[in-house]
N, C-alpha and C positions, 0 to 999 in steps of 0.2 A: 939205476932203475928204481931204487927205493925213493931217491929224492924226487925224481920225475913223478912217481906215483903219488907222493905226498902233495905235489903241486896240483896234480889233476884232482885229487880229492878236495883240496882247499878251494880250487876254482869252482868245483861243482857245488860246494857248500855255500860259497859266496853267491854264486848264480842263483841257487835255490832260495837263499835268504833274500836276495834282491827281488826275485820273482814274487816271493810271499809278501814282501813289503809293498811292492807295486799293486798286487792284487788286493791286499788289505787296505791300501790307501784308496784305491778306486771303489772298493766295497764300502769303505767308511764314507767316502765323498758322495757316493750315490745313495747311501742309506740314510745319512743324517742331514745334509745341506739342502738337497732339493726340496723336501717338505717344508723346511724352515723358510726357504726363499718364497715358496708358494704361499705359506701362511703370512709372511710379511707383506707379500703382494696383495693378498686378500684384505688384510687389515688396512693397507693404504687405500685400496678401493673403497672400503667401507667408510673410512674417515673422509674421503673425498665426497662420497655420496651424502654422508651426514652433514658435512659443511655446506653442500649445495642445498640440502633440505632446509637447514637453518637460514641460509641466505634467502631462499624462496619464501620461507615463512616471514622473515623480516620485511621482505619486499611487499608481500601480500598485506601485511599489517600496515605498512606505510601507505599503500594504495587505498586501503579501506579508510584510513584517516583522511586522505585527500578526497575520497569520494564523499564522506560525511561532510567535509568542509564545503565541497561544491554543492551538495544537496542543500545545506544550510543557506549558502549564498543564493541559490536559485529560489528557495522559499522566501528569503528576504526580498529579493527582487520582485517576485510575484506579489508579495504583500504590498511593497511600495508601489508597484504598477497598479495593483487593485485600488490602493488608496488614492493614487493620482486619478484613476478613472472615475472612482466614486466622487472625488472632489470636482472633477471636470463635469461629470453628469449632473451633480448637484448644482454647480454653478450654471450649467446650461439650462437646467430646469428653472432655477430662480430667474434667469434672464428671460426665458420664455414666459414665465408667469408675469414678470414686469411688463413685457411687451404686450401680453394679452390684456393686462390691467389698463395700460395706456390706451390700447385700441378701444377698450370699452369707454374710457373717459372721453376720448375724442370722438366717439360715436361711429367708429368704422365698422363695428360688428353688431349683430343682433344679440341681445342679452335677455336671459330669462332667469327667474329666481324669485325668492321671497323678498318682501320689502314693505314699504308703507305708501299710503296715498293721503296726501294733504289737500284739503279743499279750502280755498280762500274765497269768501263771498263778501259782497258789499253789505254794509249794515242795513238791516230791515227797518231801522228806526232813524228818522230824520227830524230832529227838533225844528220847531218853527223858527224861521229866520237864520237857520244854520247854513253854512256853505256845504253844498252837496259833495264837493271834492274832498271834504274832510271825512267822508263816510263811505268812500269807495276804495277798492284795491288799486294800488299804484305799482309801478314797476319796482320801486324800492322794496315793497313788501315781498314780492316774488323773489327778488334778488337775495333778500335776507334769508329766506327759506332755502333757496338753492345753495348758497354759500355754506350755510350751516350743515346741510346734508353732505356736501363734498368733504367738509372738514371731519364729519363723523364717519366717513368711509364709504359713502354711496358709490356703487360701481357705475351706475347709469341713471340719468334723470331725464324726464320729459315733462313739458308743460302743455296741458290739453292735448297730449298725444304727439307733440312736436319734440323730437329728440334733441337734447342739448349737446353741444360739444364745447371744447375749451374756449373757442372764440365766439360762442353764441352771443347775440346782442338782443337784449330785452328793452323795449321802449314803450312808453305810454303814448297813445294817440287818442286824446279825448277820453271817452269811456271804455275804450278797448286797449288791448295790449298787442304789440307786434313782437313776435319771437322769430328772429332771423327773417323778417319780412312776411311771416305768416300771421294774419290778423286773428285774434282770439278774444272772446268776451267772457265776462264773469258768468258762472263761477269758474275760477281757475283751479284746475286739478293738477297738482304737482305729484308725479309718480317717481318713486326712487327704489332701485333695487339694491339690497344689502341686508345687513343684520337688522331685522325689524325692531327688535327690542332696543338695540343700541341707537338706531336712528331716532326712534320715538323719544328715548331718554334725552338725547341731545337737544331735541326741539322743546321738550317740556320742562327743562331745568328752571328752577325758580329764578325769575328775573331774566329769563332767556328770550328766545325768538317768539315763542307763543305768547308769552306775557306782553311783549312789546306790541305784537299785532293786535291783541285784545285792547290794549290801551289806545290804539289807533282806530278803534271801532271796526275792526275787521273780524268777521266771523270765521273761526278756525275749527276745522274738524279733521281729526287724524284717525286713520283706520289701518290696521295691519293687514297685509295680504300674504297668502301662502305662495302664490305664484303670479308673477307679473312678466309680461312679454313686451319688450321694447325693440322696435325695429331699428336698424342702423340709420344714421343721419342721412346717408346717401340715397336711401330708398324712400325718404319722406318727400312730401310735396306733391 
């Protein structure tokens, strides 16, 4: 009986000890490890979020750099396009100016502007026994003036109101002049539109056209005009 009683007491002690250990283990496990796991989990989430934020910031920075690059390229293309347009417009304007200038020269359009008026008259003095043909205006005299005016930059020219063009034909017929079939007599008024000072200077150069005409006994008068109107060649006649 004593031995059995000791066994029962030992069993009870061992059972109680085991029970206490189990309870203590569960208490320790529930009291210490769960918060640590939750803390570790929170840190992991924060680290993941932090890494995502860093990646987002890096991506945004890269996109901003790309955006600035594209904006620069767009501005460069716009400037190039603007330059091309300006050059094209300038080229077109120059072409239109050239066309308009040629149309004036060939007499296709009415022209108005400042210029000069040159009067060529037969000499009022005829020495006895002299040849009258040596003291009158000839086609060559008119042609000299017209050519010099064109060289000096005249935009449009007319002789006694008859508009000239690039293929105009001036011819002497006795005491009169034929301009493209239109008969005209002295005095011959040559009208030219252009820079009046420049045109006058071209004609009055020492040893130039005016000097040669005077030597040929032709009376020359030059007058500047503030406004001259010349009709087109097609409307004349």
